[in-house]
N, CA, C and O atoms as a GROMACS GRO file, in nm:
protein
  528
    1UNK      N    1  -2.512   0.962   4.144
    1UNK     CA    2  -2.519   0.879   4.263
    1UNK      C    3  -2.379   0.829   4.296
    1UNK      O    4  -2.306   0.784   4.208
    2UNK      N    5  -2.344   0.837   4.423
    2UNK     CA    6  -2.216   0.786   4.469
    2UNK      C    7  -2.240   0.656   4.546
    2UNK      O    8  -2.328   0.648   4.631
    3UNK      N    9  -2.160   0.557   4.514
    3UNK     CA   10  -2.171   0.428   4.579
    3UNK      C   11  -2.050   0.400   4.667
    3UNK      O   12  -1.941   0.450   4.642
    4UNK      N   13  -2.072   0.321   4.770
    4UNK     CA   14  -1.964   0.266   4.851
    4UNK      C   15  -1.962   0.117   4.821
    4UNK      O   16  -2.065   0.050   4.829
    5UNK      N   17  -1.845   0.066   4.786
    5UNK     CA   18  -1.833  -0.072   4.743
    5UNK      C   19  -1.728  -0.143   4.829
    5UNK      O   20  -1.613  -0.100   4.836
    6UNK      N   21  -1.771  -0.250   4.894
    6UNK     CA   22  -1.681  -0.333   4.974
    6UNK      C   23  -1.658  -0.462   4.898
    6UNK      O   24  -1.752  -0.532   4.863
    7UNK      N   25  -1.531  -0.491   4.872
    7UNK     CA   26  -1.501  -0.615   4.799
    7UNK      C   27  -1.401  -0.698   4.879
    7UNK      O   28  -1.323  -0.646   4.959
    8UNK      N   29  -1.406  -0.828   4.854
    8UNK     CA   30  -1.315  -0.920   4.922
    8UNK      C   31  -1.293  -1.040   4.831
    8UNK      O   32  -1.374  -1.069   4.743
    9UNK      N   33  -1.185  -1.106   4.854
    9UNK     CA   34  -1.154  -1.230   4.785
    9UNK      C   35  -1.071  -1.315   4.878
    9UNK      O   36  -0.994  -1.264   4.959
   10UNK      N   37  -1.088  -1.444   4.867
   10UNK     CA   38  -1.012  -1.530   4.954
   10UNK      C   39  -1.001  -1.670   4.899
   10UNK      O   40  -1.082  -1.713   4.816
   11UNK      N   41  -0.899  -1.740   4.946
   11UNK     CA   42  -0.883  -1.880   4.907
   11UNK      C   43  -0.848  -1.961   5.030
   11UNK      O   44  -0.788  -1.911   5.126
   12UNK      N   45  -0.887  -2.084   5.026
   12UNK     CA   46  -0.853  -2.176   5.134
   12UNK      C   47  -0.733  -2.258   5.090
   12UNK      O   48  -0.739  -2.330   4.990
   13UNK      N   49  -0.628  -2.247   5.163
   13UNK     CA   50  -0.499  -2.314   5.141
   13UNK      C   51  -0.404  -2.235   5.052
   13UNK      O   52  -0.288  -2.275   5.043
   14UNK      N   53  -0.442  -2.132   4.990
   14UNK     CA   54  -0.360  -2.035   4.916
   14UNK      C   55  -0.240  -2.092   4.841
   14UNK      O   56  -0.130  -2.092   4.896
   15UNK      N   57  -0.254  -2.142   4.718
   15UNK     CA   58  -0.380  -2.140   4.643
   15UNK      C   59  -0.472  -2.254   4.683
   15UNK      O   60  -0.430  -2.358   4.734
   16UNK      N   61  -0.599  -2.230   4.658
   16UNK     CA   62  -0.700  -2.330   4.690
   16UNK      C   63  -0.835  -2.284   4.641
   16UNK      O   64  -0.846  -2.193   4.559
   17UNK      N   65  -0.939  -2.350   4.693
   17UNK     CA   66  -1.076  -2.312   4.658
   17UNK      C   67  -1.093  -2.164   4.690
   17UNK      O   68  -1.060  -2.120   4.800
   18UNK      N   69  -1.145  -2.086   4.593
   18UNK     CA   70  -1.148  -1.941   4.610
   18UNK      C   71  -1.283  -1.882   4.573
   18UNK      O   72  -1.359  -1.938   4.495
   19UNK      N   73  -1.309  -1.766   4.632
   19UNK     CA   74  -1.433  -1.695   4.603
   19UNK      C   75  -1.415  -1.546   4.618
   19UNK      O   76  -1.315  -1.498   4.670
   20UNK      N   77  -1.517  -1.473   4.569
   20UNK     CA   78  -1.517  -1.328   4.581
   20UNK      C   79  -1.648  -1.284   4.646
   20UNK      O   80  -1.749  -1.353   4.640
   21UNK      N   81  -1.643  -1.167   4.707
   21UNK     CA   82  -1.762  -1.105   4.764
   21UNK      C   83  -1.764  -0.957   4.733
   21UNK      O   84  -1.661  -0.890   4.742
   22UNK      N   85  -1.880  -0.906   4.696
   22UNK     CA   86  -1.897  -0.765   4.662
   22UNK      C   87  -2.027  -0.716   4.726
   22UNK      O   88  -2.131  -0.781   4.712
   23UNK      N   89  -2.020  -0.603   4.795
   23UNK     CA   90  -2.140  -0.541   4.850
   23UNK      C   91  -2.139  -0.394   4.807
   23UNK      O   92  -2.044  -0.321   4.834
   24UNK      N   93  -2.247  -0.352   4.739
   24UNK     CA   94  -2.259  -0.215   4.690
   24UNK      C   95  -2.368  -0.144   4.770
   24UNK      O   96  -2.482  -0.191   4.779
   25UNK      N   97  -2.331  -0.030   4.829
   25UNK     CA   98  -2.424   0.052   4.906
   25UNK      C   99  -2.449   0.183   4.832
   25UNK      O  100  -2.357   0.239   4.772
   26UNK      N  101  -2.574   0.231   4.835
   26UNK     CA  102  -2.602   0.362   4.777
   26UNK      C  103  -2.571   0.471   4.881
   26UNK      O  104  -2.524   0.441   4.990
   27UNK      N  105  -2.598   0.596   4.845
   27UNK     CA  106  -2.566   0.708   4.934
   27UNK      C  107  -2.643   0.704   5.066
   27UNK      O  108  -2.598   0.760   5.167
   28UNK      N  109  -2.757   0.638   5.066
   28UNK     CA  110  -2.839   0.626   5.188
   28UNK      C  111  -2.794   0.512   5.278
   28UNK      O  112  -2.847   0.494   5.387
   29UNK      N  113  -2.696   0.434   5.231
   29UNK     CA  114  -2.649   0.320   5.309
   29UNK      C  115  -2.726   0.192   5.285
   29UNK      O  116  -2.707   0.094   5.357
   30UNK      N  117  -2.813   0.193   5.184
   30UNK     CA  118  -2.889   0.073   5.150
   30UNK      C  119  -2.806  -0.016   5.057
   30UNK      O  120  -2.737   0.034   4.967
   31UNK      N  121  -2.814  -0.147   5.078
   31UNK     CA  122  -2.747  -0.240   4.988
   31UNK      C  123  -2.825  -0.248   4.858
   31UNK      O  124  -2.944  -0.278   4.858
   32UNK      N  125  -2.757  -0.219   4.747
   32UNK     CA  126  -2.823  -0.226   4.616
   32UNK      C  127  -2.777  -0.347   4.535
   32UNK      O  128  -2.840  -0.384   4.436
   33UNK      N  129  -2.666  -0.409   4.578
   33UNK     CA  130  -2.617  -0.527   4.506
   33UNK      C  131  -2.526  -0.606   4.599
   33UNK      O  132  -2.444  -0.550   4.672
   34UNK      N  133  -2.543  -0.738   4.594
   34UNK     CA  134  -2.453  -0.831   4.665
   34UNK      C  135  -2.412  -0.940   4.567
   34UNK      O  136  -2.495  -0.992   4.492
   35UNK      N  137  -2.285  -0.973   4.570
   35UNK     CA  138  -2.235  -1.081   4.485
   35UNK      C  139  -2.146  -1.171   4.570
   35UNK      O  140  -2.056  -1.122   4.639
   36UNK      N  141  -2.170  -1.299   4.564
   36UNK     CA  142  -2.083  -1.399   4.622
   36UNK      C  143  -2.063  -1.504   4.514
   36UNK      O  144  -2.159  -1.565   4.467
   37UNK      N  145  -1.939  -1.523   4.473
   37UNK     CA  146  -1.915  -1.611   4.358
   37UNK      C  147  -1.791  -1.697   4.379
   37UNK      O  148  -1.685  -1.648   4.420
   38UNK      N  149  -1.804  -1.824   4.351
   38UNK     CA  150  -1.692  -1.917   4.354
   38UNK      C  151  -1.612  -1.896   4.226
   38UNK      O  152  -1.670  -1.887   4.118
   39UNK      N  153  -1.479  -1.888   4.237
   39UNK     CA  154  -1.396  -1.863   4.118
   39UNK      C  155  -1.298  -1.977   4.088
   39UNK      O  156  -1.212  -1.962   4.000
   40UNK      N  157  -1.310  -2.088   4.157
   40UNK     CA  158  -1.221  -2.201   4.130
   40UNK      C  159  -1.097  -2.197   4.218
   40UNK      O  160  -1.100  -2.144   4.329
   41UNK      N  161  -0.990  -2.254   4.167
   41UNK     CA  162  -0.863  -2.257   4.241
   41UNK      C  163  -0.786  -2.130   4.209
   41UNK      O  164  -0.762  -2.098   4.093
   42UNK      N  165  -0.747  -2.058   4.314
   42UNK     CA  166  -0.674  -1.932   4.296
   42UNK      C  167  -0.602  -1.897   4.426
   42UNK      O  168  -0.626  -1.958   4.530
   43UNK      N  169  -0.512  -1.800   4.416
   43UNK     CA  170  -0.446  -1.747   4.536
   43UNK      C  171  -0.534  -1.639   4.598
   43UNK      O  172  -0.629  -1.590   4.536
   44UNK      N  173  -0.501  -1.602   4.722
   44UNK     CA  174  -0.573  -1.494   4.788
   44UNK      C  175  -0.564  -1.365   4.706
   44UNK      O  176  -0.665  -1.296   4.689
   45UNK      N  177  -0.445  -1.332   4.656
   45UNK     CA  178  -0.428  -1.207   4.584
   45UNK      C  179  -0.506  -1.205   4.453
   45UNK      O  180  -0.564  -1.103   4.417
   46UNK      N  181  -0.508  -1.316   4.381
   46UNK     CA  182  -0.588  -1.325   4.259
   46UNK      C  183  -0.736  -1.304   4.293
   46UNK      O  184  -0.806  -1.230   4.224
   47UNK      N  185  -0.781  -1.368   4.399
   47UNK     CA  186  -0.921  -1.354   4.440
   47UNK      C  187  -0.953  -1.210   4.480
   47UNK      O  188  -1.060  -1.159   4.447
   48UNK      N  189  -0.862  -1.144   4.550
   48UNK     CA  190  -0.884  -1.004   4.587
   48UNK      C  191  -0.900  -0.916   4.462
   48UNK      O  192  -0.989  -0.831   4.456
   49UNK      N  193  -0.813  -0.936   4.364
   49UNK     CA  194  -0.824  -0.859   4.240
   49UNK      C  195  -0.955  -0.890   4.166
   49UNK      O  196  -1.020  -0.799   4.114
   50UNK      N  197  -0.992  -1.016   4.163
   50UNK     CA  198  -1.117  -1.052   4.094
   50UNK      C  199  -1.238  -0.992   4.165
   50UNK      O  200  -1.336  -0.957   4.100
   51UNK      N  201  -1.232  -0.981   4.297
   51UNK     CA  202  -1.338  -0.914   4.371
   51UNK      C  203  -1.346  -0.766   4.335
   51UNK      O  204  -1.456  -0.713   4.315
   52UNK      N  205  -1.231  -0.699   4.327
   52UNK     CA  206  -1.228  -0.559   4.287
   52UNK      C  207  -1.284  -0.541   4.147
   52UNK      O  208  -1.366  -0.452   4.123
   53UNK      N  209  -1.240  -0.625   4.054
   53UNK     CA  210  -1.288  -0.617   3.915
   53UNK      C  211  -1.438  -0.636   3.908
   53UNK      O  212  -1.507  -0.563   3.838
   54UNK      N  213  -1.489  -0.734   3.981
   54UNK     CA  214  -1.634  -0.758   3.980
   54UNK      C  215  -1.709  -0.639   4.039
   54UNK      O  216  -1.816  -0.602   3.989
   55UNK      N  217  -1.655  -0.579   4.143
   55UNK     CA  218  -1.717  -0.460   4.200
   55UNK      C  219  -1.721  -0.345   4.101
   55UNK      O  220  -1.821  -0.274   4.091
   56UNK      N  221  -1.613  -0.327   4.028
   56UNK     CA  222  -1.609  -0.223   3.924
   56UNK      C  223  -1.711  -0.251   3.815
   56UNK      O  224  -1.781  -0.160   3.770
   57UNK      N  225  -1.721  -0.376   3.773
   57UNK     CA  226  -1.819  -0.412   3.671
   57UNK      C  227  -1.961  -0.385   3.720
   57UNK      O  228  -2.045  -0.337   3.644
   58UNK      N  229  -1.987  -0.415   3.846
   58UNK     CA  230  -2.121  -0.394   3.901
   58UNK      C  231  -2.158  -0.247   3.904
   58UNK      O  232  -2.270  -0.211   3.866
   59UNK      N  233  -2.068  -0.161   3.950
   59UNK     CA  234  -2.105  -0.019   3.955
   59UNK      C  235  -2.117   0.040   3.815
   59UNK      O  236  -2.201   0.128   3.792
   60UNK      N  237  -2.036  -0.006   3.723
   60UNK     CA  238  -2.049   0.043   3.585
   60UNK      C  239  -2.183   0.001   3.526
   60UNK      O  240  -2.244   0.076   3.450
   61UNK      N  241  -2.230  -0.118   3.560
   61UNK     CA  242  -2.360  -0.164   3.510
   61UNK      C  243  -2.475  -0.084   3.571
   61UNK      O  244  -2.584  -0.077   3.514
   62UNK      N  245  -2.450  -0.024   3.688
   62UNK     CA  246  -2.551   0.061   3.752
   62UNK      C  247  -2.548   0.204   3.698
   62UNK      O  248  -2.628   0.288   3.738
   63UNK      N  249  -2.454   0.231   3.608
   63UNK     CA  250  -2.440   0.366   3.553
   63UNK      C  251  -2.376   0.462   3.651
   63UNK      O  252  -2.404   0.582   3.649
   64UNK      N  253  -2.293   0.409   3.736
   64UNK     CA  254  -2.231   0.486   3.844
   64UNK      C  255  -2.134   0.591   3.792
   64UNK      O  256  -2.054   0.565   3.702
   65UNK      N  257  -2.141   0.709   3.851
   65UNK     CA  258  -2.048   0.815   3.818
   65UNK      C  259  -1.936   0.827   3.922
   65UNK      O  260  -1.829   0.878   3.892
   66UNK      N  261  -1.962   0.780   4.042
   66UNK     CA  262  -1.866   0.797   4.149
   66UNK      C  263  -1.876   0.680   4.247
   66UNK      O  264  -1.985   0.637   4.284
   67UNK      N  265  -1.761   0.628   4.287
   67UNK     CA  266  -1.761   0.515   4.380
   67UNK      C  267  -1.637   0.516   4.466
   67UNK      O  268  -1.527   0.546   4.422
   68UNK      N  269  -1.659   0.481   4.591
   68UNK     CA  270  -1.550   0.466   4.687
   68UNK      C  271  -1.541   0.318   4.721
   68UNK      O  272  -1.638   0.258   4.768
   69UNK      N  273  -1.424   0.259   4.698
   69UNK     CA  274  -1.403   0.117   4.722
   69UNK      C  275  -1.327   0.096   4.851
   69UNK      O  276  -1.238   0.173   4.887
   70UNK      N  277  -1.366  -0.011   4.921
   70UNK     CA  278  -1.302  -0.048   5.046
   70UNK      C  279  -1.261  -0.194   5.038
   70UNK      O  280  -1.345  -0.281   5.013
   71UNK      N  281  -1.132  -0.223   5.058
   71UNK     CA  282  -1.079  -0.358   5.053
   71UNK      C  283  -0.996  -0.382   5.177
   71UNK      O  284  -0.936  -0.290   5.232
   72UNK      N  285  -0.992  -0.508   5.222
   72UNK     CA  286  -0.903  -0.540   5.334
   72UNK      C  287  -0.769  -0.594   5.285
   72UNK      O  288  -0.688  -0.641   5.366
   73UNK      N  289  -0.745  -0.587   5.155
   73UNK     CA  290  -0.616  -0.628   5.098
   73UNK      C  291  -0.528  -0.504   5.081
   73UNK      O  292  -0.544  -0.427   4.986
   74UNK      N  293  -0.435  -0.487   5.173
   74UNK     CA  294  -0.344  -0.373   5.165
   74UNK      C  295  -0.261  -0.379   5.037
   74UNK      O  296  -0.233  -0.276   4.977
   75UNK      N  297  -0.221  -0.500   4.995
   75UNK     CA  298  -0.142  -0.515   4.873
   75UNK      C  299  -0.216  -0.459   4.752
   75UNK      O  300  -0.160  -0.377   4.678
   76UNK      N  301  -0.339  -0.501   4.731
   76UNK     CA  302  -0.416  -0.457   4.615
   76UNK      C  303  -0.437  -0.306   4.619
   76UNK      O  304  -0.421  -0.238   4.518
   77UNK      N  305  -0.474  -0.254   4.734
   77UNK     CA  306  -0.497  -0.109   4.747
   77UNK      C  307  -0.370  -0.032   4.712
   77UNK      O  308  -0.375   0.065   4.636
   78UNK      N  309  -0.257  -0.074   4.767
   78UNK     CA  310  -0.132  -0.001   4.740
   78UNK      C  311  -0.087  -0.017   4.595
   78UNK      O  312  -0.027   0.075   4.539
   79UNK      N  313  -0.114  -0.132   4.533
   79UNK     CA  314  -0.081  -0.147   4.391
   79UNK      C  315  -0.169  -0.057   4.306
   79UNK      O  316  -0.119   0.007   4.213
   80UNK      N  317  -0.297  -0.053   4.334
   80UNK     CA  318  -0.388   0.032   4.256
   80UNK      C  319  -0.351   0.180   4.273
   80UNK      O  320  -0.362   0.257   4.178
   81UNK      N  321  -0.308   0.219   4.391
   81UNK     CA  322  -0.269   0.358   4.416
   81UNK      C  323  -0.130   0.390   4.360
   81UNK      O  324  -0.089   0.506   4.360
   82UNK      N  325  -0.059   0.288   4.313
   82UNK     CA  326   0.075   0.311   4.258
   82UNK      C  327   0.184   0.315   4.363
   82UNK      O  328   0.297   0.353   4.332
   83UNK      N  329   0.153   0.278   4.487
   83UNK     CA  330   0.253   0.278   4.593
   83UNK      C  331   0.342   0.154   4.588
   83UNK      O  332   0.457   0.159   4.632
   84UNK      N  333   0.289   0.045   4.536
   84UNK     CA  334   0.365  -0.078   4.517
   84UNK      C  335   0.362  -0.114   4.369
   84UNK      O  336   0.263  -0.090   4.300
   85UNK      N  337   0.471  -0.171   4.321
   85UNK     CA  338   0.475  -0.222   4.184
   85UNK      C  339   0.408  -0.359   4.179
   85UNK      O  340   0.405  -0.432   4.278
   86UNK      N  341   0.355  -0.392   4.063
   86UNK     CA  342   0.296  -0.524   4.042
   86UNK      C  343   0.401  -0.608   3.969
   86UNK      O  344   0.429  -0.585   3.851
   87UNK      N  345   0.458  -0.703   4.040
   87UNK     CA  346   0.566  -0.783   3.984
   87UNK      C  347   0.518  -0.918   3.930
   87UNK      O  348   0.573  -0.970   3.834
   88UNK      N  349   0.415  -0.973   3.992
   88UNK     CA  350   0.363  -1.104   3.952
   88UNK      C  351   0.285  -1.091   3.822
   88UNK      O  352   0.196  -1.007   3.811
   89UNK      N  353   0.318  -1.175   3.722
   89UNK     CA  354   0.255  -1.165   3.590
   89UNK      C  355   0.105  -1.192   3.593
   89UNK      O  356   0.029  -1.125   3.523
   90UNK      N  357   0.062  -1.288   3.675
   90UNK     CA  358  -0.082  -1.316   3.685
   90UNK      C  359  -0.156  -1.195   3.742
   90UNK      O  360  -0.263  -1.159   3.695
   91UNK      N  361  -0.096  -1.133   3.844
   91UNK     CA  362  -0.158  -1.015   3.903
   91UNK      C  363  -0.152  -0.896   3.809
   91UNK      O  364  -0.242  -0.812   3.810
   92UNK      N  365  -0.048  -0.887   3.728
   92UNK     CA  366  -0.034  -0.775   3.634
   92UNK      C  367  -0.151  -0.771   3.537
   92UNK      O  368  -0.203  -0.663   3.507
   93UNK      N  369  -0.192  -0.887   3.488
   93UNK     CA  370  -0.306  -0.892   3.395
   93UNK      C  371  -0.434  -0.844   3.464
   93UNK      O  372  -0.511  -0.768   3.407
   94UNK      N  373  -0.454  -0.888   3.587
   94UNK     CA  374  -0.572  -0.846   3.663
   94UNK      C  375  -0.564  -0.698   3.698
   94UNK      O  376  -0.665  -0.626   3.692
   95UNK      N  377  -0.446  -0.652   3.733
   95UNK     CA  378  -0.423  -0.510   3.761
   95UNK      C  379  -0.460  -0.426   3.639
   95UNK      O  380  -0.530  -0.325   3.651
   96UNK      N  381  -0.413  -0.467   3.521
   96UNK     CA  382  -0.441  -0.393   3.398
   96UNK      C  383  -0.592  -0.386   3.371
   96UNK      O  384  -0.643  -0.282   3.330
   97UNK      N  385  -0.661  -0.496   3.394
   97UNK     CA  386  -0.807  -0.498   3.377
   97UNK      C  387  -0.873  -0.401   3.474
   97UNK      O  388  -0.961  -0.325   3.436
   98UNK      N  389  -0.830  -0.405   3.600
   98UNK     CA  390  -0.886  -0.316   3.702
   98UNK      C  391  -0.863  -0.169   3.664
   98UNK      O  392  -0.954  -0.088   3.673
   99UNK      N  393  -0.742  -0.136   3.622
   99UNK     CA  394  -0.709   0.002   3.585
   99UNK      C  395  -0.794   0.049   3.467
   99UNK      O  396  -0.838   0.164   3.464
  100UNK      N  397  -0.815  -0.039   3.371
  100UNK     CA  398  -0.900  -0.003   3.256
  100UNK      C  399  -1.041   0.029   3.303
  100UNK      O  400  -1.100   0.127   3.258
  101UNK      N  401  -1.096  -0.052   3.391
  101UNK     CA  402  -1.231  -0.029   3.443
  101UNK      C  403  -1.236   0.097   3.529
  101UNK      O  404  -1.332   0.174   3.521
  102UNK      N  405  -1.134   0.119   3.610
  102UNK     CA  406  -1.127   0.240   3.694
  102UNK      C  407  -1.131   0.364   3.606
  102UNK      O  408  -1.191   0.465   3.644
  103UNK      N  409  -1.067   0.358   3.491
  103UNK     CA  410  -1.066   0.471   3.399
  103UNK      C  411  -1.203   0.508   3.347
  103UNK      O  412  -1.222   0.618   3.294
  104UNK      N  413  -1.300   0.418   3.361
  104UNK     CA  414  -1.436   0.443   3.315
  104UNK      C  415  -1.527   0.498   3.426
  104UNK      O  416  -1.644   0.529   3.402
  105UNK      N  417  -1.471   0.510   3.547
  105UNK     CA  418  -1.545   0.564   3.661
  105UNK      C  419  -1.494   0.706   3.685
  105UNK      O  420  -1.375   0.726   3.709
  106UNK      N  421  -1.584   0.805   3.677
  106UNK     CA  422  -1.542   0.945   3.691
  106UNK      C  423  -1.479   0.975   3.826
  106UNK      O  424  -1.370   1.032   3.833
  107UNK      N  425  -1.545   0.937   3.933
  107UNK     CA  426  -1.495   0.964   4.067
  107UNK      C  427  -1.463   0.835   4.138
  107UNK      O  428  -1.551   0.775   4.199
  108UNK      N  429  -1.338   0.792   4.133
  108UNK     CA  430  -1.298   0.666   4.194
  108UNK      C  431  -1.203   0.693   4.308
  108UNK      O  432  -1.112   0.776   4.297
  109UNK      N  433  -1.225   0.623   4.418
  109UNK     CA  434  -1.127   0.623   4.527
  109UNK      C  435  -1.123   0.483   4.585
  109UNK      O  436  -1.218   0.405   4.574
  110UNK      N  437  -1.010   0.451   4.647
  110UNK     CA  438  -0.993   0.319   4.705
  110UNK      C  439  -0.920   0.334   4.838
  110UNK      O  440  -0.825   0.411   4.851
  111UNK      N  441  -0.967   0.259   4.937
  111UNK     CA  442  -0.909   0.266   5.071
  111UNK      C  443  -0.896   0.126   5.130
  111UNK      O  444  -0.976   0.036   5.102
  112UNK      N  445  -0.793   0.111   5.211
  112UNK     CA  446  -0.776  -0.013   5.286
  112UNK      C  447  -0.856  -0.001   5.416
  112UNK      O  448  -0.852   0.102   5.484
  113UNK      N  449  -0.928  -0.109   5.449
  113UNK     CA  450  -1.000  -0.115   5.576
  113UNK      C  451  -0.959  -0.242   5.649
  113UNK      O  452  -0.919  -0.341   5.588
  114UNK      N  453  -0.971  -0.238   5.779
  114UNK     CA  454  -0.943  -0.358   5.857
  114UNK      C  455  -1.049  -0.463   5.826
  114UNK      O  456  -1.163  -0.432   5.792
  115UNK      N  457  -1.009  -0.586   5.839
  115UNK     CA  458  -1.096  -0.699   5.804
  115UNK      C  459  -1.232  -0.693   5.874
  115UNK      O  460  -1.334  -0.729   5.814
  116UNK      N  461  -1.234  -0.648   5.999
  116UNK     CA  462  -1.360  -0.645   6.074
  116UNK      C  463  -1.459  -0.543   6.016
  116UNK      O  464  -1.578  -0.548   6.049
  117UNK      N  465  -1.414  -0.452   5.932
  117UNK     CA  466  -1.503  -0.356   5.866
  117UNK      C  467  -1.549  -0.406   5.730
  117UNK      O  468  -1.622  -0.336   5.659
  118UNK      N  469  -1.506  -0.525   5.694
  118UNK     CA  470  -1.541  -0.582   5.563
  118UNK      C  471  -1.611  -0.717   5.581
  118UNK      O  472  -1.599  -0.806   5.496
  119UNK      N  473  -1.685  -0.731   5.691
  119UNK     CA  474  -1.744  -0.860   5.728
  119UNK      C  475  -1.846  -0.911   5.627
  119UNK      O  476  -1.851  -1.031   5.600
  120UNK      N  477  -1.927  -0.824   5.570
  120UNK     CA  478  -2.033  -0.867   5.478
  120UNK      C  479  -1.972  -0.927   5.351
  120UNK      O  480  -2.014  -1.033   5.307
  121UNK      N  481  -1.873  -0.859   5.293
  121UNK     CA  482  -1.808  -0.911   5.172
  121UNK      C  483  -1.734  -1.041   5.204
  121UNK      O  484  -1.735  -1.134   5.124
  122UNK      N  485  -1.670  -1.046   5.320
  122UNK     CA  486  -1.600  -1.168   5.362
  122UNK      C  487  -1.697  -1.285   5.378
  122UNK      O  488  -1.665  -1.397   5.340
  123UNK      N  489  -1.815  -1.258   5.434
  123UNK     CA  490  -1.915  -1.364   5.450
  123UNK      C  491  -1.961  -1.416   5.314
  123UNK      O  492  -1.985  -1.536   5.299
  124UNK      N  493  -1.972  -1.328   5.215
  124UNK     CA  494  -2.010  -1.370   5.080
  124UNK      C  495  -1.903  -1.458   5.016
  124UNK      O  496  -1.935  -1.553   4.945
  125UNK      N  497  -1.777  -1.427   5.042
  125UNK     CA  498  -1.666  -1.510   4.993
  125UNK      C  499  -1.680  -1.651   5.050
  125UNK      O  500  -1.676  -1.749   4.976
  126UNK      N  501  -1.696  -1.660   5.181
  126UNK     CA  502  -1.703  -1.791   5.245
  126UNK      C  503  -1.827  -1.870   5.202
  126UNK      O  504  -1.820  -1.992   5.184
  127UNK      N  505  -1.939  -1.801   5.187
  127UNK     CA  506  -2.060  -1.867   5.140
  127UNK      C  507  -2.040  -1.921   4.998
  127UNK      O  508  -2.083  -2.032   4.967
  128UNK      N  509  -1.975  -1.843   4.913
  128UNK     CA  510  -1.951  -1.886   4.775
  128UNK      C  511  -1.864  -2.012   4.771
  128UNK      O  512  -1.891  -2.105   4.695
  129UNK      N  513  -1.761  -2.014   4.853
  129UNK     CA  514  -1.672  -2.131   4.857
  129UNK      C  515  -1.746  -2.251   4.915
  129UNK      O  516  -1.736  -2.362   4.863
  130UNK      N  517  -1.820  -2.229   5.022
  130UNK     CA  518  -1.895  -2.338   5.086
  130UNK      C  519  -1.999  -2.398   4.992
  130UNK      O  520  -2.022  -2.519   4.995
  131UNK      N  521  -2.061  -2.316   4.909
  131UNK     CA  522  -2.170  -2.361   4.822
  131UNK      C  523  -2.127  -2.389   4.678
  131UNK      O  524  -2.210  -2.402   4.589
  132UNK      N  525  -1.997  -2.399   4.657
  132UNK     CA  526  -1.948  -2.418   4.519
  132UNK      C  527  -2.019  -2.533   4.452
  132UNK      O  528  -1.991  -2.564   4.337
   0.00000   0.00000   0.00000
């Protein structure tokens, strides 16, 4: 089974109150998992990485063999693809965790999408922060 996974992370005031959102779709386009979680005080970039990591954990728990990830964070996508270096030490730890999890997914791809195509994951981020 191949999944499409939309993840997002955000903080208010950067750094500030932060949350993550994950939406997992199966091949038929049905939502099989939604996660909205408050993560405390963090930067936008930390939240974006934590959203990606949570998405990876979710598909691995589903026994996923293949997944296509969509994020509206161009920085995270380019770092995961190796186009940008990870210079920030806090992000480096999260990057390393993400890469380890990616290594456990047989068919992994990641793409940057415009924010308007990631509305469901973004709504979960905001709901998580609002309901902390």
